SETIRO-574572 format. One record per atom (N, C-alpha, C): y negated, x negated, z negated; residue number from 1; atom name; residue in one letter. Coordinates in steps of 0.02 Angstrom, whole numbers, plus 50000, padded with zeros to 5 digits. Atoms other than C-alpha are relative to their C-alpha. Example, Ala and Ser with C-alpha at 12.3 -4.5 7.8 and 13.67 -1.06 7.14 Angstrom:
BEGIN
VEXTOR     v     u     w vexvo torke guti
VEXTOR 50059 49955 50000     1     N    a
VEXTOR 50225 49385 49610     1    CA    a
VEXTOR 49940 49955 50000     1     C    a
VEXTOR 50059 50042 50003     2     N    s
VEXTOR 50053 49316 49643     2    CA    s
VEXTOR 49945 50039 49963     2     C    s
This chain:
BEGIN
VEXTOR     v     u     w vexvo torke guti
VEXTOR 50034 50057 50027     1     N    m
VEXTOR 48655 51074 50149     1    CA    m
VEXTOR 50049 49941 49994     1     C    m
VEXTOR 49959 50061 50004     2     N    s
VEXTOR 48723 50895 50155     2    CA    s
VEXTOR 49973 49952 49949     2     C    s
VEXTOR 50018 50053 50046     3     N    s
VEXTOR 48722 50754 50030     3    CA    s
VEXTOR 50022 49933 50028     3     C    s
VEXTOR 49982 50068 49979     4     N    t
VEXTOR 48730 50567 50056     4    CA    t
VEXTOR 50037 49966 49943     4     C    t
VEXTOR 49961 50039 50048     5     N    i
VEXTOR 48860 50460 49968     5    CA    i
VEXTOR 49996 49927 50023     5     C    i
VEXTOR 50000 50071 49986     6     N    t
VEXTOR 48840 50272 49959     6    CA    t
VEXTOR 50061 49969 49967     6     C    t
VEXTOR 49939 50031 50025     7     N    v
VEXTOR 49002 50176 49940     7    CA    v
VEXTOR 50001 49927 50022     7     C    v
VEXTOR 49994 50071 49984     8     N    r
VEXTOR 49026 49988 49932     8    CA    r
VEXTOR 50074 49983 50012     8     C    r
VEXTOR 49933 50023 49983     9     N    v
VEXTOR 49180 49920 50020     9    CA    v
VEXTOR 49993 49933 50036     9     C    v
VEXTOR 50001 50064 49964    10     N    e
VEXTOR 49226 49752 50094    10    CA    e
VEXTOR 49989 50013 50074    10     C    e
VEXTOR 50014 49992 49928    11     N    d
VEXTOR 49165 49728 50272    11    CA    d
VEXTOR 50064 50007 50041    11     C    d
VEXTOR 49938 49998 49961    12     N    k
VEXTOR 49341 49696 50337    12    CA    k
VEXTOR 50034 50068 49993    12     C    k
VEXTOR 49969 49934 50012    13     N    l
VEXTOR 49408 49857 50257    13    CA    l
VEXTOR 49963 50054 50039    13     C    l
VEXTOR 50041 49950 49964    14     N    k
VEXTOR 49264 49959 50330    14    CA    k
VEXTOR 50014 49997 50075    14     C    k
VEXTOR 49988 50007 49928    15     N    k
VEXTOR 49294 49888 50504    15    CA    k
VEXTOR 50070 50025 50018    15     C    k
VEXTOR 49931 49980 49985    16     N    e
VEXTOR 49483 49912 50498    16    CA    e
VEXTOR 50009 50076 49995    16     C    e
VEXTOR 49995 49927 50008    17     N    a
VEXTOR 49469 50090 50433    17    CA    a
VEXTOR 49963 50035 50057    17     C    a
VEXTOR 50038 49971 49945    18     N    g
VEXTOR 49334 50129 50562    18    CA    g
VEXTOR 50038 49997 50065    18     C    g
VEXTOR 49959 50006 49940    19     N    d
VEXTOR 49449 50065 50699    19    CA    d
VEXTOR 50054 50054 50003    19     C    d
VEXTOR 49947 49949 50003    20     N    v
VEXTOR 49588 50181 50641    20    CA    v
VEXTOR 49970 50069 50012    20     C    v
VEXTOR 50031 49934 49992    21     N    f
VEXTOR 49471 50330 50629    21    CA    f
VEXTOR 49979 50012 50072    21     C    f
VEXTOR 50020 49993 49929    22     N    r
VEXTOR 49401 50299 50804    22    CA    r
VEXTOR 50062 50013 50043    22     C    r
VEXTOR 49938 49992 49963    23     N    e
VEXTOR 49580 50286 50868    23    CA    e
VEXTOR 50024 50073 49999    23     C    e
VEXTOR 49979 49929 50005    24     N    v
VEXTOR 49613 50464 50807    24    CA    v
VEXTOR 49943 50048 50014    24     C    v
VEXTOR 50054 49958 49976    25     N    g
VEXTOR 49446 50528 50868    25    CA    g
VEXTOR 49951 50025 49947    25     C    g
VEXTOR 50049 49978 50050    26     N    m
VEXTOR 49338 50537 50712    26    CA    m
VEXTOR 49959 49940 49976    26     C    m
VEXTOR 50041 50052 50029    27     N    d
VEXTOR 49200 50441 50628    27    CA    d
VEXTOR 50013 49995 49925    27     C    d
VEXTOR 49991 50012 50072    28     N    m
VEXTOR 49191 50376 50449    28    CA    m
VEXTOR 49981 50061 49959    28     C    m
VEXTOR 50023 49942 50038    29     N    s
VEXTOR 49094 50527 50386    29    CA    s
VEXTOR 50051 50057 50003    29     C    s
VEXTOR 49949 49948 49993    30     N    t
VEXTOR 49223 50649 50455    30    CA    t
VEXTOR 50061 49984 49959    30     C    t
VEXTOR 49941 50021 50037    31     N    a
VEXTOR 49366 50550 50380    31    CA    a
VEXTOR 49990 50007 49924    31     C    a
VEXTOR 50014 49994 50072    32     N    i
VEXTOR 49284 50544 50208    32    CA    i
VEXTOR 49995 50073 49981    32     C    i
VEXTOR 50004 49928 50013    33     N    t
VEXTOR 49245 50730 50218    33    CA    t
VEXTOR 50069 50031 49995    33     C    t
VEXTOR 49931 49975 50003    34     N    i
VEXTOR 49428 50767 50256    34    CA    i
VEXTOR 50033 49979 49935    34     C    i
VEXTOR 49972 50024 50064    35     N    y
VEXTOR 49480 50659 50108    35    CA    y
VEXTOR 49974 50042 49942    35     C    y
VEXTOR 50030 49963 50056    36     N    l
VEXTOR 49359 50748 49990    36    CA    l
VEXTOR 50024 50073 49999    36     C    l
VEXTOR 49975 49932 49998    37     N    k
VEXTOR 49417 50920 50050    37    CA    k
VEXTOR 50072 50003 49974    37     C    k
VEXTOR 49931 50002 50025    38     N    q
VEXTOR 49598 50870 50014    38    CA    q
VEXTOR 50000 49990 49924    38     C    q
VEXTOR 50006 50009 50073    39     N    v
VEXTOR 49546 50812 49839    39    CA    v
VEXTOR 49987 50068 49967    39     C    v
VEXTOR 50016 49934 50027    40     N    v
VEXTOR 49472 50985 49808    40    CA    v
VEXTOR 50060 50046 50007    40     C    v
VEXTOR 49942 49955 49989    41     N    r
VEXTOR 49622 51077 49884    41    CA    r
VEXTOR 50058 49985 49953    41     C    r
VEXTOR 49943 50019 50041    42     N    t
VEXTOR 49750 50979 49784    42    CA    t
VEXTOR 49982 49991 49926    42     C    t
VEXTOR 50025 50010 50068    43     N    n
VEXTOR 49642 50964 49629    43    CA    n
VEXTOR 50021 49932 49973    43     C    n
VEXTOR 49981 50068 50019    44     N    g
VEXTOR 49680 50778 49626    44    CA    g
VEXTOR 49999 49955 50061    44     C    g
VEXTOR 49994 50048 49945    45     N    i
VEXTOR 49708 50624 49732    45    CA    i
VEXTOR 50056 50025 50046    45     C    i
VEXTOR 49951 49969 49956    46     N    p
VEXTOR 49801 50687 49887    46    CA    p
VEXTOR 50058 49955 50023    46     C    p
VEXTOR 49943 50044 49986    47     N    f
VEXTOR 49930 50547 49886    47    CA    f
VEXTOR 50020 49967 49935    47     C    f
VEXTOR 49978 50030 50063    48     N    p
VEXTOR 50035 50461 49753    48    CA    p
VEXTOR 49966 49933 49987    48     C    p
VEXTOR 50028 50063 50022    49     N    i
VEXTOR 49956 50320 49656    49    CA    i
VEXTOR 50043 49975 49943    49     C    i
VEXTOR 49958 50027 50054    50     N    s
VEXTOR 50065 50208 49552    50    CA    s
VEXTOR 49991 49924 49997    50     C    s
VEXTOR 50000 50072 50008    51     N    a
VEXTOR 50068 50034 49481    51    CA    a
VEXTOR 50067 49974 50025    51     C    a
VEXTOR 49938 50029 49974    52     N    e
VEXTOR 50195 49928 49572    52    CA    e
VEXTOR 50025 49948 49951    52     C    e
VEXTOR 49973 50045 50051    53     N    i
VEXTOR 50280 49855 49421    53    CA    i
VEXTOR 50073 49986 50017    53     C    i
VEXTOR 49931 50015 49982    54     N    p
VEXTOR 50438 49762 49466    54    CA    p
VEXTOR 50049 50016 49943    54     C    p
VEXTOR 49950 49987 50052    55     N    n
VEXTOR 50597 49813 49375    55    CA    n
VEXTOR 50028 49934 49974    55     C    n
VEXTOR 49974 50060 50033    56     N    a
VEXTOR 50694 49690 49266    56    CA    a
VEXTOR 50037 49954 50049    56     C    a
VEXTOR 49962 50040 49952    57     N    l
VEXTOR 50809 49633 49408    57    CA    l
VEXTOR 49953 49963 50048    57     C    l
VEXTOR 50049 50032 49955    58     N    t
VEXTOR 50661 49599 49523    58    CA    t
VEXTOR 49961 49946 49964    58     C    t
VEXTOR 50036 50051 50039    59     N    l
VEXTOR 50567 49507 49386    59    CA    l
VEXTOR 50043 49937 49992    59     C    l
VEXTOR 49954 50057 50007    60     N    k
VEXTOR 50720 49396 49357    60    CA    k
VEXTOR 50003 49961 50065    60     C    k
VEXTOR 49997 50034 49935    61     N    a
VEXTOR 50731 49358 49544    61    CA    a
VEXTOR 49935 49962 50014    61     C    a
VEXTOR 50064 50034 49991    62     N    i
VEXTOR 50545 49315 49549    62    CA    i
VEXTOR 49997 49937 49959    62     C    i
VEXTOR 50001 50059 50044    63     N    q
VEXTOR 50562 49198 49401    63    CA    q
VEXTOR 50046 49945 50026    63     C    q
VEXTOR 49954 50050 49973    64     N    e
VEXTOR 50714 49113 49478    64    CA    e
VEXTOR 49971 49967 50062    64     C    e
VEXTOR 50030 50028 49940    65     N    a
VEXTOR 50623 49092 49643    65    CA    a
VEXTOR 49944 49951 49982    65     C    a
VEXTOR 50054 50044 50021    66     N    e
VEXTOR 50473 49016 49554    66    CA    e
VEXTOR 50026 49935 49972    66     C    e
VEXTOR 49969 50060 50028    67     N    k
VEXTOR 50589 48892 49468    67    CA    k
VEXTOR 50042 49963 50051    67     C    k
VEXTOR 49961 50032 49948    68     N    g
VEXTOR 50674 48850 49632    68    CA    g
VEXTOR 50074 50013 49993    68     C    g
VEXTOR 49930 49984 50011    69     N    k
VEXTOR 50838 48929 49577    69    CA    k
VEXTOR 50023 50057 50046    69     C    k
VEXTOR 49981 49947 49953    70     N    m
VEXTOR 50861 49035 49731    70    CA    m
VEXTOR 50071 49989 50024    70     C    m
VEXTOR 49932 50005 49974    71     N    a
VEXTOR 51035 49072 49792    71    CA    a
VEXTOR 49997 49981 50074    71     C    a
VEXTOR 49995 50015 49929    72     N    s
VEXTOR 51087 49002 49959    72    CA    s
VEXTOR 50070 50019 50023    72     C    s
VEXTOR 49937 49975 49972    73     N    f
VEXTOR 51224 49063 50073    73    CA    f
VEXTOR 50013 49964 50066    73     C    f
VEXTOR 49981 50035 49939    74     N    s
VEXTOR 51320 48980 50212    74    CA    s
VEXTOR 50016 50047 50058    74     C    s
VEXTOR 49986 49951 49947    75     N    s
VEXTOR 51353 49141 50307    75    CA    s
VEXTOR 49973 50068 49981    75     C    s
VEXTOR 50021 49931 50012    76     N    i
VEXTOR 51299 49321 50324    76    CA    i
VEXTOR 50052 50035 49956    76     C    i
VEXTOR 49947 49968 50040    77     N    d
VEXTOR 51468 49375 50255    77    CA    d
VEXTOR 49994 49982 49926    77     C    d
VEXTOR 50008 50023 50069    78     N    e
VEXTOR 51438 49271 50098    78    CA    e
VEXTOR 49940 50035 49968    78     C    e
VEXTOR 50059 49965 50024    79     N    l
VEXTOR 51265 49347 50078    79    CA    l
VEXTOR 50016 50073 49985    79     C    l
VEXTOR 49984 49929 50008    80     N    m
VEXTOR 51331 49524 50102    80    CA    m
VEXTOR 50047 50010 49940    80     C    m
VEXTOR 49955 49996 50057    81     N    e
VEXTOR 51470 49493 49976    81    CA    e
VEXTOR 49961 49996 49935    81     C    e
VEXTOR 50041 50007 50060    82     N    d
VEXTOR 51342 49436 49848    82    CA    d
VEXTOR 49957 50062 49989    82     C    d
VEXTOR 50042 49940 50006    83     N    l
VEXTOR 51229 49585 49884    83    CA    l
VEXTOR 50040 50060 49975    83     C    l
VEXTOR 49958 49943 50018    84     N    n
VEXTOR 51373 49707 49863    84    CA    n
VEXTOR 50031 49994 49931    84     C    n
VEXTOR 49973 50009 50068    85     N    d
VEXTOR 51427 49634 49694    85    CA    d
VEXTOR 49959 50035 49948    85     C    d
């Protein structure tokens, strides 16, 4: 017995995902079935999910960039020296 699932996604996402699935020889239904089987097998989402929260150093760099306080370098060696400090 089969069931129908209705899912709303953006048109662009559906097309891009469909293109990938066709490239590997499957349709959307097969791909979703594989995903759901992996959810059952792993008893969870079958890939890591995390919030991409920048660390303190990255936040500082973002703030400096937004204020126009970005570092500039006259050579690759100067850049590498700064990166290695």
